[in-house]
N, C-alpha and C positions, 0 to 999 in steps of 0.2 A: 393254696388258692381256695381256702375255705370260704364259704358264703355265709353271710349273716342271715339266719332264719327269721329274724325280726323284720327284715326287708321284705317287700312284696315279691312273691315268686309266682310268675305267670304260669298258669296251668297246673299249679300244685308242685309238691316236692319232687315227684318223679320227673316232671318236665325240666325242673331246675337241675336235677342230677344229670339228665340227659345232655343238657346244654354244657354243663361243666365237663362231663366225660368227653363230649365232642371236642371241646377246646384242648383237653389233655391229648387226645388222639391226634389232632391237627398239629399241636405244638411238637409232638414227637414224630410226626410224619408217618403215622401208623395206618392211615386210612387205606393206603395202597398195599399194605402188607397183607398177605394171604393168611389171616388169622382164622382158624376154625373154632367154632363153639360147639361143644357136645354137652347137651343137658339131658340128664336121665334121672328118673325117680329111684330112690334107694329104698331097700327094705328096711323095716325098723332095726333089724340086727346090724345091717351095714351102717346105718346112720348113728345109732345110739348104743349099740352093743347089747349088753344084758344088765340093765339096771335092776336093783333089788325090787323096786316097785313096778307095777304093771299098769298104772293109771295115767301115764303120760299120753297126750293126744296121739302121738305117733304110734304108740304100742296098741292103742285101741282102735286104730284105723281111721281116725277123724282127720288126720293131717299126714302129709308125707314130706320128706326132705328131697329136694332135687339138688343135683350136683352139676355145676358147670365147670368146664375146663377150658382155659384160654392159655395158649403158649406154655402148657405144662403145669399151670397153676390151677388148683381146684378150690372151689368155694361152694357153700351151701345156702339154700333159702327154703323156708317152710312155706307150704301151700296146701290148700284143700283141693286144688285142681292141678295135680301133677301131669306132666306130659313130656315126651321126648322131643328133642330138637337137635338137628344137625344143620349147621349153616355157618355163615361168616359173621364177623363183628358188624359189618355193614347191614346185614339182614336184621340183626337184633336192634340196631340203632333205628331202624325204620318201623319197628313195631308200633301199633296204635296205642298200646298199653291200656286197651279197653277191657281186658279180661284178667282174672286172677292168674291164669296160665301164662299169659304174655308178661304180666308184671313180675311173676316169679322168675321166669327165664331171664328177663332183663336185669333184675336185681342180682341173681346169682352170677350172671355174666359180668356185671359191673364189679361185684366183689372179686371175682377171679381176675379180671383185668387189672384192677388196682393192686391186687396181690402180686401179679406177674411183674408189675412195675416197682415193687418194693414199698408201696405206699401204705399198705395195711397188712395185718397178720391176724391170726385167730379167726379164720373164716370157716373152720370145720367144726361141726357139733361135737360137744364133749360126749364121753362114752362111759358105760359101765357104772361105777359108783360116783363118777364126777358130777352128774346132774344134782345129786343130793348134796354134795359138797358145795356146788355152785349156789344152790338155794340158801344154804346156811351162811355162806360168805356174803351174799347179797343182803340178806336180812341184817347181818351183823354190821355191814358197812353203812346201811341206811340208819340203823339205830345210833351208831357212833357219830354220824354227821348231823342227824336231825333230832335225836332224842326220841322219847315216847310221844308219838304224834299219830295222826290219822293217815294211813297209807291206802291209796287207791291202786288196785291191781287190775290192769286192763289185759285180759287174756288169761284164762284159767290154767295156769301151770301148777299142777298139784303140789310139787315139791316146794316151789316158791310160796304158794299160798299157805302151806302148812308151816313153813319156817317163819313167815310174817306173823301168822296167828300166835305162834309160840313166843316170838320176840316182842311183839307190840300188844298182844292180847286180841282175841277175835273181835271184841267190841271196837277196836281201833283199825279194823281192816274192812275195806269195801272191795268187792270184786264184780266185774262184768265179764260176760262171755257171749259169743255168738252161737255156741253149740246148744241146740234145744234140749239136749239131754242133761245139760248142766244148769240151765236157767231155772230159777225158783227151787233149786236144791240147796241143802246146807252142807258146806264143805269146811271141815275143821272149825265149826262153830260160826261160820260166816254164810249168810244167805247170798247166793249168786244172782246178781241182777241181769236183766236183758241188755246185752250190749247194743242192740239196735235202737233202743229207746231210752236207756238210762245211763249211758256213758257220760253224757254232759253233766248229769246230776252227780255222778261219781267224781268227776274232775273238780267240780265246784265245791263238793263237800269234803275233799281231801286236802291235807297239808302238803303231801308229797305224792307224786303219781309215778308208778312203774308200768311201762307200756311194752307189750310184746312187739318185736320187730315185724311180726306177721301183719300188723296194721298197715305196713307199707305195701304189702302184697294184696290185701283185701280191699284197699281203697278207702280206709277209714281214718288214716293218720291225719290228713289235712284238717278235718273237722275237729279232731282231738287237739291239734296244735292251736287252732284258733281259740278254742275254749281255754287252753292253758295260758294264753296271753292276757286274759282279762278276768281276774287279775293274774299277773304273772306269778307262777309258783314253781318250785323245784320239780324236776321230772328226770326220768332215766328210761332209755330204751334198753331192753334186755335181749340177749341172744345173738346168734351169728348173722341172722338175716340182715340186720341194719348196719353191719360193720362198715361197708363202703359209704353209704349215705351219711352215717354219723361222722365219718372222717371228712367227707367233702363239706358238710354243712356245719361242722363243729357242734354236733348234738351230744348230749351226755349219754354215755353208754355203760352198761354193766354186763360183762361177759367174762368172768374171771377164769373160766376153764376152756374157752374156745381154743381149738387146736390149730397149729400153724398151717 
């Protein structure tokens, strides 16, 4: 029951996902089922283990992973506004989705719900040396599919940024980020642009765009999507956060080491 993202989606991608999840719940008669949702922030060690490098956003305290559990199935979502939540699926479906905290809990819950139904896998963040391996594999896959071209990276993942700069050359990589500590700094030979004002320019200037799933949580994805469509160009969402929405919407995803 994938939805065509080129069709108009009222209220944005999360409202579309909520409508689709509601249909799934209704079709399976789960609305009256007493499903509990437990969402809690994880420490960096719980979420990512002990990677060799210490410059991931989660290890420097700029983001956290929250973990939702529905019917025994666990799933993650990244957010800069972590919070605990204990309630029912009905409670989560009634969220206004007006804050990063609510969007993160909703997305993690959607991921765990779809996982519990056997619709998706790879919903838990990779650990230890896997983030480095993931970055190399993503860069290699993009090079094999698209050749040497200009890659736009939305969301400053240092391992991925470094792998892209090595594979494509720093002159062929553009990066935007929302973290003020990264903006206007040079990472791996690439100047990091301001994601609040220069993401549209990045999309229009790139041949292929790699997008962090965190854009679904921070409310910026819909604007990025509109820019991607005119002119339409190749894109991929990376990470575990977008696992459920990518499945529902048929979006391109790169997450080679997401755990089951």
